[in-house]
VONUKE-556007 format. One record per residue (C-alpha): residue number from 1; x, y, z. Coordinates in Angstrom, 2 decimals. Example, Ala and Ser with C-alpha at 12.3 -4.5 7.8 and 13.67 -1.06 7.14 Angstrom:
2
1  12.30  -4.50  7.80
2  13.67  -1.06  7.14
This chain:
375
1  89.12  99.38  122.40
2  92.73  98.27  122.05
3  95.64  100.74  122.16
4  99.21  99.80  121.28
5  102.39  101.72  120.44
6  105.82  100.92  119.01
7  109.04  102.97  119.13
8  110.99  104.37  116.20
9  114.57  103.37  115.42
10  118.07  104.64  114.71
11  120.76  102.61  113.00
12  124.03  102.62  114.95
13  126.12  100.69  112.42
14  125.79  98.33  109.49
15  123.83  100.35  106.93
16  123.82  98.80  103.46
17  125.84  95.81  104.66
18  122.77  94.39  106.42
19  120.97  94.15  103.07
20  123.33  91.30  102.14
21  122.75  88.37  104.55
22  124.24  87.18  106.80
23  125.82  90.58  107.54
24  124.63  92.07  110.86
25  123.80  95.58  111.99
26  123.35  97.32  115.33
27  120.12  99.27  115.75
28  118.42  100.97  118.67
29  114.79  101.76  119.36
30  114.12  105.39  120.31
31  111.37  107.05  122.30
32  109.41  108.54  119.40
33  106.40  106.26  119.05
34  103.67  105.34  116.63
35  100.27  104.76  118.28
36  97.44  102.55  117.06
37  93.89  102.18  118.35
38  91.56  99.41  117.19
39  87.87  99.14  118.00
40  84.78  97.38  116.71
41  83.09  98.83  113.63
42  80.59  97.88  110.92
43  83.32  97.57  108.28
44  87.04  98.20  107.86
45  87.74  101.85  108.62
46  91.14  103.55  108.62
47  92.03  106.95  110.07
48  95.60  108.25  109.80
49  95.61  111.41  111.90
50  99.06  112.64  110.87
51  97.97  112.79  107.23
52  94.32  113.79  107.78
53  93.39  110.66  105.83
54  90.25  108.58  106.27
55  89.19  105.53  104.25
56  86.81  102.61  104.50
57  86.44  99.36  102.65
58  85.86  95.63  102.66
59  88.18  92.63  102.57
60  86.91  90.53  99.66
61  87.06  86.76  99.18
62  90.35  87.09  97.28
63  91.92  88.57  100.43
64  92.32  92.11  99.08
65  91.06  95.21  100.87
66  89.13  97.37  98.43
67  88.22  100.91  99.40
68  84.72  102.36  99.06
69  86.00  105.65  97.70
70  88.41  106.48  94.90
71  91.87  107.18  96.33
72  94.57  109.38  94.85
73  97.94  107.77  94.15
74  99.53  109.80  96.98
75  96.89  108.63  99.48
76  97.21  105.03  98.30
77  100.95  105.32  98.96
78  100.32  106.66  102.47
79  97.81  103.94  103.35
80  99.71  101.01  101.79
81  101.27  99.79  105.05
82  97.93  99.73  106.90
83  96.22  98.09  103.92
84  98.89  95.40  103.57
85  98.86  94.73  107.34
86  95.10  94.15  107.23
87  95.43  91.81  104.23
88  98.27  89.79  105.76
89  96.45  89.54  109.09
90  93.28  88.42  107.31
91  95.29  85.74  105.53
92  96.93  84.65  108.78
93  93.67  84.35  110.74
94  91.43  83.27  107.89
95  89.07  86.18  108.54
96  89.46  89.62  110.09
97  86.69  91.22  112.18
98  85.15  94.51  111.01
99  87.12  97.20  112.82
100  88.30  100.79  112.91
101  92.03  101.52  112.99
102  93.33  104.92  114.05
103  97.05  105.78  113.85
104  99.16  108.75  114.91
105  102.75  109.35  116.00
106  104.91  111.51  118.22
107  105.65  114.60  116.16
108  109.33  115.34  115.66
109  110.15  118.23  113.40
110  110.16  121.97  113.06
111  107.74  124.53  111.73
112  108.62  126.27  108.51
113  106.29  128.74  106.80
114  103.31  127.39  108.77
115  104.09  123.80  107.77
116  105.69  121.16  109.98
117  108.57  119.26  108.37
118  108.54  115.84  110.00
119  111.58  113.69  110.71
120  111.28  109.99  110.06
121  112.58  107.45  112.55
122  111.43  104.36  110.72
123  107.78  105.26  111.23
124  106.59  102.79  108.59
125  108.27  99.90  110.39
126  106.97  101.10  113.75
127  103.44  101.57  112.43
128  103.34  98.10  110.88
129  104.62  96.49  114.11
130  102.07  98.43  116.18
131  99.19  97.63  113.79
132  99.98  93.90  113.74
133  100.27  93.85  117.55
134  96.98  95.74  117.94
135  95.19  93.40  115.52
136  96.48  90.35  117.41
137  95.34  91.82  120.72
138  91.96  92.79  119.27
139  91.48  89.19  118.14
140  92.26  87.88  121.63
141  95.96  87.00  121.35
142  98.78  87.79  123.78
143  101.35  90.35  122.57
144  103.80  90.78  125.48
145  105.57  87.41  125.70
146  108.81  86.69  123.85
147  106.99  84.17  121.62
148  104.34  86.78  120.85
149  107.04  89.32  119.91
150  108.49  86.82  117.44
151  105.05  86.42  115.82
152  104.56  90.21  115.68
153  107.98  90.70  114.09
154  107.46  88.00  111.45
155  103.96  89.15  110.44
156  105.12  92.79  110.41
157  108.27  91.91  108.47
158  106.23  90.18  105.76
159  103.81  93.12  105.68
160  106.57  95.73  105.44
161  108.49  93.77  102.83
162  105.46  93.38  100.56
163  104.28  96.97  101.01
164  107.75  98.22  100.02
165  107.88  95.90  96.99
166  110.49  93.60  98.51
167  112.91  96.37  99.51
168  114.50  96.65  102.95
169  116.02  94.40  105.60
170  113.41  94.66  108.38
171  115.84  95.97  111.01
172  113.41  98.82  111.74
173  110.55  96.36  112.31
174  112.75  94.36  114.71
175  113.80  97.44  116.69
176  110.19  98.62  116.98
177  108.99  95.19  118.10
178  111.66  94.32  120.66
179  112.98  97.71  121.82
180  116.41  98.48  123.27
181  119.65  97.98  121.34
182  119.84  94.86  119.20
183  122.22  93.05  116.88
184  120.16  92.11  113.84
185  120.63  89.89  110.81
186  117.91  89.87  108.15
187  116.30  86.61  107.03
188  117.30  85.12  103.67
189  115.23  87.29  101.26
190  115.18  84.72  98.43
191  113.88  82.00  100.78
192  111.35  84.37  102.33
193  109.92  85.55  99.01
194  109.49  81.96  97.82
195  107.64  81.11  101.03
196  105.46  84.24  101.02
197  104.08  84.16  97.52
198  101.18  81.82  97.02
199  101.02  80.89  100.71
200  97.50  80.08  101.89
201  96.19  80.64  105.42
202  97.60  77.45  106.93
203  100.88  77.86  105.04
204  101.30  81.40  106.38
205  100.79  80.12  109.94
206  103.39  77.44  109.27
207  105.78  80.09  107.92
208  105.40  82.18  111.09
209  106.20  79.10  113.24
210  109.19  78.10  111.09
211  112.79  79.05  111.85
212  113.85  81.63  109.25
213  117.32  81.15  107.67
214  119.91  83.77  108.71
215  117.46  85.69  110.96
216  119.04  86.75  114.22
217  117.78  89.26  116.79
218  119.96  89.53  119.89
219  119.72  92.19  122.63
220  122.83  94.22  123.41
221  123.80  96.08  126.56
222  124.23  99.85  126.57
223  127.92  100.59  127.29
224  128.54  102.59  130.46
225  128.43  106.38  129.95
226  127.44  106.08  126.28
227  126.04  109.36  124.96
228  124.08  109.38  121.71
229  123.66  112.70  119.92
230  121.12  112.73  117.10
231  121.04  115.55  114.56
232  118.77  116.21  111.61
233  120.23  117.61  108.39
234  116.90  119.26  107.49
235  116.86  117.24  104.29
236  114.31  114.44  103.85
237  115.01  111.36  101.82
238  113.36  108.13  100.69
239  115.07  104.91  101.80
240  113.43  102.87  99.05
241  114.59  105.34  96.39
242  118.15  105.30  97.77
243  118.19  101.51  97.67
244  116.88  101.54  94.08
245  119.67  103.92  92.97
246  122.43  101.84  94.56
247  120.93  98.60  93.23
248  120.81  100.11  89.72
249  124.55  100.74  90.00
250  125.17  97.29  91.46
251  123.21  95.54  88.72
252  125.01  97.50  86.01
253  128.23  95.53  86.26
254  129.29  96.41  89.81
255  128.17  93.33  91.76
256  131.69  92.54  92.94
257  132.44  96.07  94.21
258  129.09  96.32  95.95
259  129.43  92.92  97.62
260  132.99  93.67  98.73
261  132.01  96.89  100.51
262  128.92  95.30  102.09
263  130.99  92.39  103.38
264  133.61  94.78  104.75
265  130.83  96.60  106.62
266  129.50  93.27  107.87
267  132.93  92.18  109.12
268  133.38  95.51  110.87
269  130.00  95.20  112.63
270  130.92  91.71  113.87
271  133.95  93.33  115.56
272  131.81  96.18  116.82
273  129.35  93.80  118.50
274  132.24  92.25  120.43
275  133.59  95.68  121.41
276  130.08  96.85  122.35
277  129.52  93.88  124.66
278  132.92  94.31  126.34
279  132.43  98.11  126.54
280  135.76  98.76  124.79
281  135.26  102.49  124.26
282  138.30  103.11  122.05
283  137.44  100.20  119.78
284  133.78  101.24  119.53
285  134.73  104.74  118.39
286  137.41  103.46  116.02
287  135.07  100.98  114.35
288  132.25  103.52  113.98
289  134.68  105.86  112.21
290  135.70  103.06  109.85
291  132.03  102.31  109.17
292  131.51  105.93  108.15
293  134.45  105.72  105.72
294  133.06  102.57  104.09
295  129.66  104.21  103.65
296  131.36  107.20  102.05
297  133.27  104.87  99.73
298  130.03  103.16  98.65
299  128.55  106.57  97.84
300  131.58  107.65  95.80
301  131.80  104.42  93.84
302  128.07  104.19  93.14
303  127.66  107.87  92.34
304  124.79  108.03  94.84
305  124.92  110.80  97.45
306  124.83  108.56  100.51
307  126.89  110.91  102.65
308  125.67  114.45  101.96
309  127.78  117.49  102.80
310  125.69  117.97  105.96
311  126.28  114.37  107.07
312  129.99  114.73  106.31
313  130.09  117.93  108.41
314  128.34  116.10  111.25
315  130.96  113.36  111.14
316  133.86  115.80  110.90
317  132.70  117.82  113.94
318  132.30  114.67  116.05
319  135.75  113.40  115.06
320  137.44  116.67  115.98
321  135.82  116.54  119.42
322  136.98  112.98  120.17
323  133.72  111.24  119.27
324  132.53  109.19  116.28
325  129.92  110.61  113.92
326  128.18  109.03  110.96
327  124.96  108.93  109.01
328  122.15  106.76  110.38
329  120.10  104.84  107.84
330  120.27  104.86  104.06
331  121.83  108.32  103.91
332  121.07  111.05  101.39
333  119.94  113.35  104.20
334  117.72  112.69  107.22
335  119.64  112.05  110.47
336  123.16  111.38  111.64
337  124.49  110.33  115.01
338  127.50  111.03  117.18
339  128.65  108.55  119.82
340  130.67  109.79  122.80
341  131.35  108.68  126.36
342  131.45  111.78  128.54
343  129.07  114.65  129.19
344  131.56  117.39  128.32
345  132.15  116.04  124.82
346  128.44  115.38  124.41
347  127.59  119.01  125.17
348  130.32  120.34  122.86
349  128.95  118.23  120.01
350  125.40  119.48  120.57
351  126.56  123.11  120.66
352  128.71  122.70  117.54
353  125.94  121.03  115.58
354  123.50  123.80  116.44
355  125.98  126.50  115.41
356  126.48  124.79  112.05
357  122.75  124.65  111.32
358  122.09  121.02  112.23
359  118.99  120.43  114.35
360  119.84  118.48  117.51
361  116.98  116.19  118.53
362  116.08  115.19  122.07
363  115.62  111.45  121.70
364  116.62  108.56  123.94
365  116.92  104.79  123.73
366  113.54  103.12  124.25
367  113.76  99.75  126.00
368  110.10  98.69  125.84
369  109.35  97.85  122.23
370  105.68  97.00  121.70
371  103.60  98.51  124.48
372  99.90  98.05  125.25
373  97.70  100.40  127.26
374  94.63  100.03  129.43
375  91.77  101.88  127.76
């Protein structure tokens, strides 16, 4: 049996801008992990513990995994990342072994009326990275070297991109694969799509070994005394749906406005990377505040609620206490972060968030990325 895990992620800065290459973002892996076990079986079996979902099927000659049982649309949506990972891996290797995949994740949430409301930390990206790593290990490949991490990221990025119908930048996949804090630039999506579609087994292997235009994944230090407060707004949201709404606005005669804001965010993150590396505390806080304003501007202009009233409150509280607060991710709810550099301010922020009804989460930076276990 093979057991592998991958951490979740939090975006520090660069939301929306990173969708337009070559704009960068800063993202960190966090210690809420997705776990995957793979073992020998008679056919392809999938068990997703968090959703009480089981399925079995066969990979046919056309490369598609077809399930033995009829699946509801909601269950097909839940299993799409595992299914696509199996299909991509089968294409990459030219033939996948019969196996059983079991997945589960660290639960982060709160109980309401006997039902747990979960909080997403990029679990789809983490699950895809962990599944690809586990499949590689199960088929006898190394997964801990830097070269192996590059292969895991690229296969997982292709999987995630296809499963989400070509939406997303892959920063979550990169964070889950490499761990720590990274500066990330997405690969050229037009080039990647052209290379992906119609690629046969050998062509997919060649694609994985090829240098991808624009792609950049660089580790960053953690500035001395940095304190990261993470708070949940208690409102869930779909990243893919948020992207669709903003893209609808963009494609309806607002290309120039959209591009201008994204490029402003990208330029700001370039400055932030420099400040981050030099541990310029004042500049880090100043630039994070400017990032929050640009994200708010994008929401106002597009008519999409990127910064909700809860996320705005989170930012306002942090600013009043001498920190920088902003949404983390696509917006519309989910989580926000506050960055500070002393314990007193950090504790004041946590207390203030709790009093205002925001749920403060106990999460930390995870430096390991993909991790394998002895079973």
